[in-house]
C-alpha positions as CSV (number, residue, x, y, z in Angstrom):
1,M,29.5,10.3,9.7
2,S,26.1,11.0,11.1
3,I,22.7,10.4,9.4
4,T,19.3,11.5,10.6
5,F,16.3,10.2,8.7
6,Y,12.9,11.8,8.9
7,Y,10.0,9.6,7.8
8,A,6.4,8.7,8.0
9,P,4.9,5.2,7.4
10,M,3.2,4.5,4.1
11,S,5.0,7.3,2.2
12,S,7.8,7.6,-0.2
13,A,10.1,7.6,2.8
14,T,9.7,3.8,2.9
15,R,12.1,3.3,0.0
16,V,14.8,5.4,1.7
17,F,14.2,3.6,4.9
18,W,14.7,0.3,3.0
19,A,17.8,1.6,1.3
20,L,19.4,2.6,4.6
21,E,18.7,-0.9,6.0
22,E,20.1,-2.6,2.9
23,L,23.2,-0.5,3.1
24,G,23.7,-1.3,6.8
25,L,24.4,2.3,7.6
26,P,24.1,3.6,11.2
27,Y,21.4,6.3,11.4
28,E,18.9,8.0,13.7
29,K,15.3,7.9,12.7
30,V,12.7,10.5,13.5
31,K,9.1,9.8,12.9
32,V,7.1,12.7,11.6
33,D,3.4,12.8,12.5
34,L,1.8,14.1,9.3
35,A,-1.7,14.0,10.8
36,A,-0.6,16.3,13.6
37,G,1.0,18.7,11.1
38,E,4.6,18.2,12.4
39,Q,5.9,18.5,8.8
40,H,4.8,22.2,8.9
41,K,6.6,23.1,12.1
42,P,9.6,25.5,11.9
43,E,12.0,22.8,13.1
44,F,11.1,20.4,10.4
45,L,10.9,23.2,7.7
46,A,14.5,24.0,8.6
47,V,15.3,20.5,7.3
48,N,13.0,20.4,4.4
49,P,11.5,23.7,3.4
50,H,8.9,22.0,1.3
51,G,7.3,20.4,4.4
52,K,7.3,16.8,3.2
53,V,8.9,13.5,4.1
54,P,11.3,12.0,3.6
55,A,14.2,14.2,4.7
56,L,17.8,13.2,5.4
57,V,20.5,15.1,7.2
58,V,24.0,13.8,6.5
59,D,26.8,15.3,8.6
60,G,24.6,18.3,9.2
61,V,23.6,18.8,5.5
62,P,19.9,18.4,4.8
63,M,18.4,16.6,1.8
64,F,14.9,16.3,0.4
65,E,13.4,14.2,-2.4
66,S,13.6,10.4,-2.2
67,L,15.1,10.0,-5.6
68,A,18.0,12.4,-4.7
69,M,18.5,10.4,-1.5
70,L,18.7,7.0,-3.3
71,L,21.2,8.5,-5.8
72,F,23.3,10.0,-3.1
73,L,23.3,6.8,-1.0
74,G,24.1,4.7,-4.0
75,E,26.9,6.8,-5.2
76,R,28.5,7.3,-1.7
77,F,27.9,3.9,-0.1
78,G,26.3,1.5,-2.5
79,V,29.2,0.6,-4.8
80,A,31.3,-0.9,-1.9
81,R,28.2,-2.9,-0.8
82,N,27.4,-4.1,-4.3
83,L,24.1,-2.2,-4.3
84,W,25.1,0.4,-6.9
85,L,27.2,0.5,-10.0
86,P,30.5,2.3,-10.4
87,H,30.7,5.0,-13.1
88,D,32.7,2.7,-15.4
89,H,30.2,-0.1,-15.3
90,P,28.6,-0.6,-18.8
91,E,25.1,-0.5,-17.2
92,Y,25.7,2.6,-15.1
93,P,23.8,4.8,-17.5
94,A,20.9,2.3,-17.5
95,A,20.9,2.3,-13.7
96,L,20.4,6.1,-13.7
97,S,17.8,5.9,-16.4
98,W,15.6,3.3,-14.9
99,L,15.7,4.7,-11.4
100,T,14.8,8.2,-12.6
101,W,12.2,6.8,-15.1
102,G,10.5,4.9,-12.3
103,T,10.2,8.0,-10.1
104,V,9.4,10.6,-12.6
105,T,7.6,9.0,-15.5
106,F,6.0,5.8,-14.3
107,A,5.0,7.1,-10.8
108,G,3.9,10.4,-12.4
109,N,1.5,8.6,-14.8
110,V,0.0,6.5,-12.0
111,F,-0.5,9.7,-9.9
112,R,-2.1,11.4,-12.9
113,Y,-4.6,8.5,-13.1
114,L,-5.4,8.7,-9.4
115,L,-5.9,12.4,-9.5
116,N,-8.7,11.8,-12.0
117,T,-10.3,8.7,-10.5
118,S,-9.6,8.3,-6.8
119,A,-12.1,9.2,-4.1
120,R,-9.2,10.8,-2.3
121,F,-9.5,13.7,-4.7
122,P,-12.6,15.9,-5.2
123,A,-14.9,14.3,-7.8
124,E,-15.5,17.7,-9.4
125,T,-11.8,17.7,-10.4
126,H,-11.9,14.3,-12.1
127,N,-11.6,14.3,-15.8
128,A,-12.4,11.0,-17.7
129,A,-10.3,11.9,-20.7
130,A,-7.3,12.8,-18.6
131,A,-7.7,9.6,-16.6
132,E,-7.8,7.5,-19.8
133,A,-4.7,9.2,-21.2
134,A,-2.8,8.6,-17.9
135,R,-3.9,5.0,-17.9
136,R,-2.6,4.5,-21.5
137,D,0.7,6.0,-20.5
138,A,0.9,3.8,-17.4
139,L,0.1,0.7,-19.4
140,A,2.9,1.6,-21.8
141,N,5.2,2.0,-18.9
142,L,4.3,-1.4,-17.5
143,A,4.8,-3.0,-20.9
144,A,8.3,-1.5,-21.1
145,L,9.2,-2.7,-17.6
146,E,7.8,-6.2,-18.4
147,Q,10.0,-6.2,-21.6
148,R,13.1,-5.0,-19.7
149,L,12.7,-7.9,-17.2
150,D,12.3,-10.6,-19.9
151,G,15.2,-13.0,-19.2
152,R,16.4,-10.9,-16.3
153,E,16.1,-11.4,-12.6
154,Y,16.9,-7.7,-11.9
155,L,16.9,-4.5,-13.8
156,V,20.7,-4.0,-14.1
157,A,23.9,-5.9,-13.5
158,D,22.3,-9.3,-12.9
159,R,21.9,-8.5,-9.2
160,F,19.6,-6.6,-6.8
161,T,20.6,-2.9,-6.6
162,L,19.0,0.3,-5.4
163,V,17.5,0.6,-8.9
164,D,15.3,-2.4,-8.2
165,L,14.6,-1.1,-4.7
166,G,13.5,2.2,-6.1
167,L,11.0,0.8,-8.6
168,A,9.8,-2.3,-6.6
169,S,8.9,-0.1,-3.7
170,F,6.3,1.6,-5.9
171,I,4.7,-1.5,-7.4
172,P,2.3,-2.3,-4.5
173,F,1.0,1.2,-4.7
174,A,0.6,1.0,-8.5
175,A,-1.3,-2.3,-8.1
176,R,-3.7,-0.7,-5.5
177,S,-4.3,2.2,-7.9
178,G,-6.3,0.0,-10.2
179,V,-4.6,1.4,-13.3
180,A,-3.9,-2.2,-14.6
181,D,-4.3,-5.8,-13.8
182,M,-0.8,-6.6,-12.6
183,A,-1.3,-10.3,-13.2
184,A,-0.9,-9.5,-16.9
185,Y,2.8,-8.8,-16.3
186,P,4.4,-12.1,-15.2
187,N,8.1,-11.0,-15.4
188,L,7.3,-7.8,-13.4
189,G,5.4,-9.9,-10.8
190,A,8.2,-12.4,-10.3
191,W,10.8,-9.6,-10.0
192,A,8.7,-7.6,-7.6
193,G,8.2,-10.7,-5.5
194,R,11.9,-11.3,-5.3
195,C,12.6,-7.7,-4.3
196,T,9.8,-7.2,-1.8
197,A,10.6,-10.5,0.0
198,R,13.9,-9.1,1.2
199,P,14.1,-8.9,5.0
200,D,15.2,-5.2,5.1
201,L,11.9,-4.1,3.5
202,A,10.0,-5.8,6.3
203,V,12.1,-3.7,8.8
204,A,11.3,-0.5,6.9
205,M,7.6,-1.4,6.7
206,A,7.5,-2.0,10.4
207,G,8.7,1.6,11.0
């Protein structure tokens, strides 16, 4: 088996980097210089035709989208390492649901908020009503996550899995977005602290 991982720091590649470390898999890492436009070069577009990181090549077969990578890594390698759930586990459907929800729904709402508030996007495209709608949706998401973690240390199966990794990797970004006062969610804060204190995340963050 061969794995080549294409990444850039401070991007959604971090959670795939973290997962590879948690799983203890051998892999080659290739840093992509986004500022220099390396993601648009033909050799990278042959791996990910969308010109974005992360990208993964497993035994010569390329993958894109971090959610797809987490699901693939979990299904193929995570069960044996106790980081994913087998199909017959009663919480397997919940694992799929929460991991997908965190990437599609929650992250989507936070990005909608930023598109309409952040100085990183042109002020003329900001829309106050759209920002407030996105904020309401994100607050509802945070409330749902807070409730899910009531009486739980982790999201599924009473142990750390790639589901926790996938969501917890996004929490610092959500906190920086200003969409909510994260101190208002104590269950979420305690869970995020447990997850982000894991040594393998430090390895991924160091690049």
